[in-house]
VONU-551287 format. One record per residue (C-alpha): residue number from 1; residue in three letters; x, y, z. Coordinates in nm, 3 decimals, m for minus. Example, Ala and Ser with C-alpha at 12.3 -4.5 7.8 and 13.67 -1.06 7.14 Angstrom:
2
TORVEX; gumi; rofi; east; north; up
TORVEX; 1; ALA; 1.230; m0.450; 0.780 .
TORVEX; 2; SER; 1.367; m0.106; 0.714 .
This chain:
157
TORVEX; gumi; rofi; east; north; up
TORVEX; 1; UNK; 5.077; m0.680; m2.769 .
TORVEX; 2; UNK; 4.815; m0.608; m2.497 .
TORVEX; 3; UNK; 5.015; m0.748; m2.205 .
TORVEX; 4; UNK; 4.850; m0.842; m1.876 .
TORVEX; 5; UNK; 4.968; m0.505; m1.740 .
TORVEX; 6; UNK; 4.791; m0.318; m2.022 .
TORVEX; 7; UNK; 4.476; m0.528; m1.986 .
TORVEX; 8; UNK; 4.468; m0.474; m1.609 .
TORVEX; 9; UNK; 4.510; m0.101; m1.659 .
TORVEX; 10; UNK; 4.218; m0.095; m1.902 .
TORVEX; 11; UNK; 4.004; m0.287; m1.653 .
TORVEX; 12; UNK; 4.081; m0.030; m1.378 .
TORVEX; 13; UNK; 4.004; 0.271; m1.598 .
TORVEX; 14; UNK; 3.659; 0.426; m1.592 .
TORVEX; 15; UNK; 3.678; 0.581; m1.940 .
TORVEX; 16; UNK; 3.885; 0.548; m2.249 .
TORVEX; 17; UNK; 3.932; 0.821; m2.506 .
TORVEX; 18; UNK; 3.899; 0.730; m2.874 .
TORVEX; 19; UNK; 4.068; 0.958; m3.127 .
TORVEX; 20; UNK; 3.963; 0.938; m3.491 .
TORVEX; 21; UNK; 4.015; 1.161; m3.794 .
TORVEX; 22; UNK; 3.762; 1.268; m4.057 .
TORVEX; 23; UNK; 3.808; 1.295; m4.435 .
TORVEX; 24; UNK; 3.948; 1.649; m4.399 .
TORVEX; 25; UNK; 4.205; 1.550; m4.137 .
TORVEX; 26; UNK; 4.003; 1.703; m3.853 .
TORVEX; 27; UNK; 4.064; 1.505; m3.532 .
TORVEX; 28; UNK; 3.785; 1.398; m3.301 .
TORVEX; 29; UNK; 3.836; 1.269; m2.948 .
TORVEX; 30; UNK; 3.547; 1.130; m2.750 .
TORVEX; 31; UNK; 3.508; 0.949; m2.418 .
TORVEX; 32; UNK; 3.384; 0.592; m2.417 .
TORVEX; 33; UNK; 3.242; 0.449; m2.098 .
TORVEX; 34; UNK; 3.199; 0.087; m2.204 .
TORVEX; 35; UNK; 3.521; m0.071; m2.331 .
TORVEX; 36; UNK; 3.747; m0.369; m2.266 .
TORVEX; 37; UNK; 4.071; m0.533; m2.362 .
TORVEX; 38; UNK; 3.930; m0.831; m2.551 .
TORVEX; 39; UNK; 4.247; m1.036; m2.597 .
TORVEX; 40; UNK; 4.620; m0.982; m2.654 .
TORVEX; 41; UNK; 4.556; m0.792; m2.979 .
TORVEX; 42; UNK; 4.216; m0.621; m2.959 .
TORVEX; 43; UNK; 4.028; m0.357; m2.767 .
TORVEX; 44; UNK; 3.650; m0.343; m2.801 .
TORVEX; 45; UNK; 3.451; m0.024; m2.750 .
TORVEX; 46; UNK; 3.073; 0.001; m2.733 .
TORVEX; 47; UNK; 2.914; 0.236; m2.983 .
TORVEX; 48; UNK; 2.635; 0.372; m2.769 .
TORVEX; 49; UNK; 2.626; 0.731; m2.896 .
TORVEX; 50; UNK; 2.924; 0.766; m3.129 .
TORVEX; 51; UNK; 2.806; 0.870; m3.476 .
TORVEX; 52; UNK; 3.110; 1.091; m3.541 .
TORVEX; 53; UNK; 3.357; 0.819; m3.443 .
TORVEX; 54; UNK; 3.181; 0.563; m3.663 .
TORVEX; 55; UNK; 3.159; 0.805; m3.955 .
TORVEX; 56; UNK; 3.531; 0.882; m3.923 .
TORVEX; 57; UNK; 3.623; 0.513; m3.915 .
TORVEX; 58; UNK; 3.448; 0.467; m4.248 .
TORVEX; 59; UNK; 3.702; 0.701; m4.412 .
TORVEX; 60; UNK; 4.010; 0.643; m4.197 .
TORVEX; 61; UNK; 4.062; 0.333; m3.979 .
TORVEX; 62; UNK; 4.363; 0.474; m3.790 .
TORVEX; 63; UNK; 4.284; 0.540; m3.423 .
TORVEX; 64; UNK; 4.439; 0.615; m3.090 .
TORVEX; 65; UNK; 4.283; 0.493; m2.766 .
TORVEX; 66; UNK; 4.403; 0.609; m2.426 .
TORVEX; 67; UNK; 4.303; 0.514; m2.075 .
TORVEX; 68; UNK; 4.441; 0.626; m1.741 .
TORVEX; 69; UNK; 4.377; 0.522; m1.383 .
TORVEX; 70; UNK; 4.300; 0.870; m1.248 .
TORVEX; 71; UNK; 4.422; 0.785; m0.898 .
TORVEX; 72; UNK; 4.754; 0.619; m0.982 .
TORVEX; 73; UNK; 4.790; 0.857; m1.279 .
TORVEX; 74; UNK; 4.927; 0.589; m1.510 .
TORVEX; 75; UNK; 4.780; 0.427; m1.816 .
TORVEX; 76; UNK; 4.843; 0.345; m2.180 .
TORVEX; 77; UNK; 4.806; 0.483; m2.528 .
TORVEX; 78; UNK; 4.715; 0.224; m2.791 .
TORVEX; 79; UNK; 4.740; 0.309; m3.159 .
TORVEX; 80; UNK; 4.605; 0.085; m3.428 .
TORVEX; 81; UNK; 4.337; 0.024; m3.686 .
TORVEX; 82; UNK; 3.968; 0.001; m3.610 .
TORVEX; 83; UNK; 3.655; m0.114; m3.780 .
TORVEX; 84; UNK; 3.291; m0.083; m3.690 .
TORVEX; 85; UNK; 3.108; m0.413; m3.630 .
TORVEX; 86; UNK; 2.732; m0.345; m3.664 .
TORVEX; 87; UNK; 2.479; m0.538; m3.458 .
TORVEX; 88; UNK; 2.361; m0.727; m3.768 .
TORVEX; 89; UNK; 2.709; m0.870; m3.843 .
TORVEX; 90; UNK; 2.754; m1.240; m3.773 .
TORVEX; 91; UNK; 3.049; m1.176; m3.539 .
TORVEX; 92; UNK; 2.884; m0.895; m3.341 .
TORVEX; 93; UNK; 2.789; m1.120; m3.046 .
TORVEX; 94; UNK; 3.144; m1.254; m3.023 .
TORVEX; 95; UNK; 3.304; m0.909; m2.997 .
TORVEX; 96; UNK; 3.022; m0.757; m2.790 .
TORVEX; 97; UNK; 3.016; m1.020; m2.514 .
TORVEX; 98; UNK; 3.245; m0.841; m2.262 .
TORVEX; 99; UNK; 3.078; m0.508; m2.338 .
TORVEX; 100; UNK; 2.724; m0.635; m2.287 .
TORVEX; 101; UNK; 2.828; m0.768; m1.948 .
TORVEX; 102; UNK; 2.939; m0.414; m1.854 .
TORVEX; 103; UNK; 2.652; m0.229; m2.022 .
TORVEX; 104; UNK; 2.374; m0.449; m1.892 .
TORVEX; 105; UNK; 2.024; m0.329; m1.979 .
TORVEX; 106; UNK; 2.117; 0.035; m1.914 .
TORVEX; 107; UNK; 2.294; 0.098; m2.246 .
TORVEX; 108; UNK; 2.197; m0.021; m2.592 .
TORVEX; 109; UNK; 2.487; m0.080; m2.829 .
TORVEX; 110; UNK; 2.450; 0.007; m3.196 .
TORVEX; 111; UNK; 2.780; m0.159; m3.283 .
TORVEX; 112; UNK; 3.123; m0.251; m3.155 .
TORVEX; 113; UNK; 3.431; m0.053; m3.247 .
TORVEX; 114; UNK; 3.700; m0.318; m3.283 .
TORVEX; 115; UNK; 4.057; m0.192; m3.246 .
TORVEX; 116; UNK; 4.354; m0.398; m3.360 .
TORVEX; 117; UNK; 4.651; m0.273; m3.154 .
TORVEX; 118; UNK; 4.963; m0.188; m3.353 .
TORVEX; 119; UNK; 5.166; 0.005; m3.091 .
TORVEX; 120; UNK; 5.144; 0.074; m2.719 .
TORVEX; 121; UNK; 5.306; 0.346; m2.510 .
TORVEX; 122; UNK; 5.277; 0.407; m2.136 .
TORVEX; 123; UNK; 5.113; 0.724; m2.009 .
TORVEX; 124; UNK; 5.264; 0.862; m1.689 .
TORVEX; 125; UNK; 5.193; 1.178; m1.492 .
TORVEX; 126; UNK; 5.493; 1.413; m1.518 .
TORVEX; 127; UNK; 5.569; 1.369; m1.145 .
TORVEX; 128; UNK; 5.688; 1.013; m1.212 .
TORVEX; 129; UNK; 5.961; 1.151; m1.440 .
TORVEX; 130; UNK; 6.037; 1.491; m1.285 .
TORVEX; 131; UNK; 6.035; 1.378; m0.922 .
TORVEX; 132; UNK; 6.114; 1.007; m0.957 .
TORVEX; 133; UNK; 6.283; 0.977; m0.617 .
TORVEX; 134; UNK; 5.975; 1.093; m0.426 .
TORVEX; 135; UNK; 5.685; 0.991; m0.651 .
TORVEX; 136; UNK; 5.514; 0.661; m0.583 .
TORVEX; 137; UNK; 5.179; 0.520; m0.681 .
TORVEX; 138; UNK; 5.073; 0.567; m0.318 .
TORVEX; 139; UNK; 5.171; 0.936; m0.320 .
TORVEX; 140; UNK; 4.988; 0.989; m0.649 .
TORVEX; 141; UNK; 4.674; 0.820; m0.514 .
TORVEX; 142; UNK; 4.687; 1.036; m0.199 .
TORVEX; 143; UNK; 4.730; 1.350; m0.411 .
TORVEX; 144; UNK; 4.442; 1.257; m0.642 .
TORVEX; 145; UNK; 4.215; 1.178; m0.348 .
TORVEX; 146; UNK; 4.287; 1.522; m0.202 .
TORVEX; 147; UNK; 4.225; 1.688; m0.541 .
TORVEX; 148; UNK; 3.897; 1.502; m0.594 .
TORVEX; 149; UNK; 3.788; 1.527; m0.229 .
TORVEX; 150; UNK; 3.740; 1.154; m0.186 .
TORVEX; 151; UNK; 3.843; 0.899; 0.075 .
TORVEX; 152; UNK; 3.946; 0.535; 0.031 .
TORVEX; 153; UNK; 3.657; 0.288; 0.051 .
TORVEX; 154; UNK; 3.620; 0.128; 0.392 .
TORVEX; 155; UNK; 3.646; m0.248; 0.412 .
TORVEX; 156; UNK; 3.358; m0.342; 0.640 .
TORVEX; 157; UNK; 3.385; m0.700; 0.532 .
């Protein structure tokens, strides 16, 4: 389900957005800085400061996770079911391994939010559809760099 293209997109994205729903049907969307595509079926997200997300998962495991490369303006929406894996669980270290490598000593994880992917849809900036003949990844990157006021990294290597 999580193809190499989806996994590469997740690796290039700085944040993902986790959507959960509480017992009253109230949605909650929150950014997650430490996340990874674990394998072909699972995303793992570090619970660093996510009490609302964890509380919502206890009453409703259905989630949506999205991530977008802000320069290329493409990404994916993953819907599925999630569960919270607390630090004291026997399988915590297994699921947390790629997250701890990213978090290092800077962030302490309370648990891992484990997402089993059920469906995946691409996310594309409207320009790719509305102006398909003239929109390329390179033109989107150039536009984003102008909007954010950044320049490509120099290769001094």
